[in-house]
C-alpha positions, -999 to 999 in steps of 0.1 A, spaced: 0 0 0 13 34 -9 17 60 18 4 94 7 7 127 26 -27 144 29 -29 180 20 -54 204 33 -75 226 9 -50 254 17 -22 233 2 -6 229 36 7 194 44 8 186 82 31 155 76 57 176 58 56 201 87 59 173 112 89 157 94 106 191 90 104 196 128 121 163 136 158 158 142 175 145 110 179 110 123 143 108 134 131 121 101 151 94 83 137 68 106 101 80 99 107 78 61 122 43 66 90 32 84 68 47 56 88 27 31 84 -4 53 47 1 54 46 4 16 67 -27 9 55 -53 33 23 -72 27 19 -78 65 33 -49 85 42 -58 121 20 -41 147 51 -24 162 50 -2 130 13 -1 120 -18 -7 140 -55 0 136 -69 23 164 -97 7 182 -129 27 186 -123 47 154 -140 46 120 -109 36 101 -78 53 116 -44 37 117 -13 46 137 21 45 121 45 40 149 80 55 148 106 49 175 130 79 173 163 82 190 148 97 222 111 99 216 83 78 202 62 94 174 29 85 159 14 94 125 -23 90 122 -35 78 88 -65 61 70 -67 39 40 -86 50 9 -83 37 -27 -51 18 -23 -33 46 -4 -27 50 33 -32 87 38 -10 101 65 -26 131 81 -7 143 111 22 133 134 29 139 170 52 129 198 38 101 219 40 111 256 13 88 271 6 51 271 -28 57 254 -33 76 222 -42 113 226 -79 118 222 -76 153 208 -52 141 181 -76 113 172 -106 137 171 -86 161 148 -76 132 125 -112 119 123 -123 154 112 -95 156 86 -106 122 73 -142 132 70 -133 165 53 -110 147 28 -137 121 19 -163 149 16 -141 167 -9 -139 135 -29 -176 130 -27 -172 96 -8 
């Protein structure tokens, strides 16, 4: 499955902003994980996991040099659309991040007419 970076109607790309804010080594690791997700038929849950209790949100997991990062994404038409990334600071996923990602997903699908 291809990993695509979702752009907002304004043209802004939250994933590009997220990657630009990471240390160079962590950004390289994030891109490595994206390629892994694209190449493997069965991605280990340590890198990609469906979020329970959501419509169809997935979490791409990145272990940086000093921090853990999460990228929220959803599948559509053969592409896993990465929407936003954040630093994981708690054991559970952050509810406000999930709510924002669900809104981005709905807005994207509405623009497509799905």
